[in-house]
N, C-alpha and C positions, 0 to 999 in steps of 0.2 A: 674614441668614446662614442657610443651610440646614443641617440636622443629619441625619446618616445613621447607622444602626446599623453598628457595626464588626463585619462578618461576621455570624455567627449569634448574637452576644451581644446583651445588652440595653443595651450601652454606646452612647450617642448622642454623636457627635463632630461638630464643625463641619467643613464641607467645606474650610476653610482651617485649616492647622496652622502655628503659628510654629516654625520650625526655628532652632536656636541655635548653629550652627557658627561664626557670626560673633562669639559671645561669648568674650572672653578674648584671642584672637589670639596664642596661643603656639605655638612649634614650627612644624610644617608647616601649621598653620591660620592662620599670621600673614598670609598673602596674602588670606585671605577676609574679614578684618575684625578689629577689636579693641574691640568694644563692652564698656563697663564696666558697673557696677551701675546707675548713673544712666541710662545710655543704654538698658540692658535694661528698666528700669522704664517708660521712655517708650514703648518698642516694645510692651511687654506691655499698657500702658494703651490704646494705639491698637488693639491686637487685641481686647481685651475690649470696647471701645466698638463695634467692628464685629461682635461676637457670637462671636468665636473662644473656644473653651473647651479647646483641645488644644495642648500645648506639648511639643516634641520635643528631646531632647538625647541625649548618649552619654557614657559614662565617658571615652572616649579623645579627645573634643573638647578641644583645648588642654590635654591631660594632666589633665583634671579641672576645669580652670578654668571651663568652660562650665556644668557642674553647680553649682559653687559660686556663680557669679554668678546663675544662674537661681533657686537656692534663696534667696538673699538678696533678690532682686528681687520674689519672690512672698510674702515673709514677711507673715503676717497674713491671707492670702487663699487659702491652700493648698487648703482644702476646697471652694472654688468652682471649681477648675481641675482638669484632667486632665493628668497628667505621664506621659511615656514616656521611658525611657532604655534603654541597650543594654549588652551584654557580649559579648566575644569577643576583641577585639584586645589587643595587648600593653600592659600597664601597668607593665612593669618588664623587667629583663634576664634574669630567672631562667627555668628550664625550665618552671615552672608558672605563669608570669605572663601567659599567654595561653591561648586555647582555650575549650572548653565543658565542661570537667571539673567535677565537683561541687565540687572544691576551689576552682577559679578562680571559678565562678559565685557561691558563697557568700561568698567574700572580697570580690569586687567589688560584690556587692549591698550588703554592709555599708558599704563605703566610699561608694557612691553615695547611700545613704540619709542618711549623715552629711553629705555635701556638699550635698544637696538640702534638708536640715533637715526631713525627713519620716520617718514610720515605715512608709510603704507606697508602692508604685509602682503606678499604675493599669494601665500596660501595660509589661511588661519584655520587651525584644526580643533575640533571639539574632542578633547583628549580622552574622554570616558563618558559613558552614559550617565544621565542624571534622572532618576525615576521620580524625583520630587518636583521638578519644574515641568510645567506643561510644554510639550514639544513644540507646539505652535508659538509659544513665547520665544523659545530659543531660535527657531527658524526665521521668525519675523525679524529678530534682532540681526541675524546674519545677513538676511536679505537687505536690510537697511544699510548695514556696513558696506556691502558691495556697492549699493547705489550711491553712498556718500564718498566712495573712493578710498576708504580707510583700509579695505582689504580688496584684493583683486578676485580671489576665489576662496572657497572654504571646503573643508573636508571633515571626515569623522575618523575616530581612532578607537579601537577596542569595543566597537558596537557589535551586537549580534546581527544575524541576518534579518530577523523580524524587525528589529529596531531601525535598521537602515531602510528597510522596505516601507515602514510606516512613515519615516521622514520623507522619502521620495513621494509617497502618496499625498502627504500633506502639502508638499511643494507644488504638486500638480493641482491640487484642489484650490489652493489659495493664490497661485501664481507667484510663489516665492522662487528666488534663485535656488537652483539645485546644488547640493554638494557635488564635487567632481571626483572625489577620491576617498579611499579608506587607507589608514595606516594600521597594519596588523602584524602579528607574529606568525610567521610561516617559514618553515625550513624543512629539509629532508628528514629531520628528527621530529618536528612538531607539525603534523599534517592535519590537525583539526579543521583548519580553514577550508580544506577541500570538501567538507560535507555541505556547507552552506555559503560561506563568505566568498569564495572564489567563483562558484557558479553564479551567485547573485551579482557579483561585480561584472563578470563577462556579459551576463544577460542584460544588465541595466546600464552598462557603459561607464562604470566607475573605474578610475585608475587605482592601482594598488601599490602602496609603498610598504616595504617590508622592514620592520624594526627588528634589531638583533638577528640578522640573517645567519650568524654563526652560532646561534643559540647560546649567547653569553660566553662564547669561547669553547663550548663543548665540541664543536665541529672543527676546531683549529688543528687537531692532530696532537694536541698536548695531553689530552685525556685518553688513557689506554687501559684496556682490561687488566686488572690485577695490580695496578699501580696507584700510589697515593696521588691525590690531587696536587698538581704543581703549586709550590708556594708562590704567593703573590697574585694568583688568579682569583676571579670573582667567587668561584665555588669554594675555594679554600678559605674564603673570608665570610662564608655564610650566605652568599647570594643564592636565591632559590628560583630565579626565572631563567628558562622555563622549567617547570617541574619534570622530573624524570620518573616516568611511570613504568617503564620496562627497561631495566638496566642492561639486560642481555641483548635486547634488540639495539639499544644505543651503541654498544660496543661492536656489534656486528656491522652496523652502519659506518662507524668510524673506521673499522678495518677496511671496508669497501672504499671509503673516501681516500684513505692512505694508499691503498693499492692502485687506485686510478691515478692518484697524484704521482706515484712513482713512475708510472708508465709515461707520464708527460714531463717528468722532471720538475714538478711543482709541488707546492704544499697542499695538504688536505683542505685548508681554508679556501684556496683558489678554486678547488674542485667544487666545494659546497656552494660558493658564491655563483659560479658558472651555472650550476644545476638549477638554483632557484631563479636566476635571471632568465632561464630558458623555459620556465613554467608559463603556460598560457595565462594571460591576464596580469602578470606581474609587470609593473612599470619600472620600478627602481628599488634598489636595496640601500638601506641606510646603514652605512658603516662608520665605526668610530675606533679610535686606537689610542693607547697611552704612548706608544713609541712610534717614531717616524718610519722605521723599517717595517713595522707591522702594518701601518697604513699603506705603505708602498706595495706590500705583498697583496693586501686586500684589493687595492685599486686594479692590480693586474688581473684579478678574477674576471673583470669585464671583457678581457681579451681572449680568455681560454675557450676553445671550442671542444666540446666533448663528443665522442662518437655515440651513435645510437645505442650500441650495446652497453656502453658505460652509463648512459642515462637510465637505461632500463635496470641495470644492476643496482644503482643507487635507489631508484624508485622502489624496487622490490625489497631492499634491505630495510627501508623505513616505512613501508606501507602500513597504513592503519587498517583496522578491521572494518568491514561493512556493518555499520550499526543500523537499527531499524529507523525508517522504512526502506533503507537502501538495499539490504539483503533481500527483502521481499520483492522490491521492484526488479532487482537483478534476475530473480527467478521467474517472474511472471510478466514483466513489462518491457524487457530489453528489445523486443522487436520494434517497439515504437519510441525508442530513445531518440532524442535530438542531440545536436552538437553540444549543448550545455550539459545535458545529462551525462555525456560521455567524459566530461572532465574528471569526474570521480570514478566512473564505472569502467572505463576502457581497459585498465590492466586486468580486471577479472574477466572481461569478455575475451580479451586476447588469450588468456590462459585456458579459458573454457573451449576456445576453438583451436588450441594448439599453436597459436602464433608466437 
């Protein structure tokens, strides 16, 4: 297992992170899995055996059940692991039971610490943007929690580029502790992050955690052109993340992943995971599984090395269009592109010059 620094911090995390949305199976999470404490222990053991040291949950996963199960499953070995949980979504019906206010953050951190049976969180993540709470209030609260030792670091999740940039600017202005990471959705199928989020992260030194790196199972190889969605999968049960905007392109990409997998004698899932872990700026992929054999296969994705031509084929099959102002910059400003500009633009430049 490879370990990478999370952003500009000294925190070293495994390139695979165990996600725990499948723990608990309550409420809207019921379709994802219902792993209990014993099942969680087995999955955690499997991950530790493969070198995983990072474990991801959130207070709203199964209304707190995921945190409780994770806390029980790691009892006696807490200090050997890194834990990340999140705050933002509703944990009740009251007007102050959601958001990123000081009130909500402090209350939810207290509850998360209790469920996880720990007195600190390694990485506390702001799970979603809150446009109604002054960002200064949120950042001041996170800064104080770091100073108090309740959290070691913090990050953001599902923010836009301008929202993260504003947060970083305010941290610099007021001397607040900076976030060290973002957790986002980014796969060979969903490449929106390449427009702003990935260039911003590389430019500003943020680590990037990838949630649902197999696109909710779309890239596992189970979904094929002209076939009914397999029974028991997320999409057969009405799951809609990520959205499918171009079905034909999706199946072309899946065909490519399957073909590359056959050349290596491995699953399409391993290929998709290897590809995303090879993208510049990506720190770790958050994987989860209902079944142990599925988890074992996903973990092996960290060991697969793809050839350059295979990487290019996958990139081309899932490539997003150049939206404005990028198509205009590609035509008029490419002579003065820097390294960060080329994160998005390089494939078009290569084709333009016959590479």
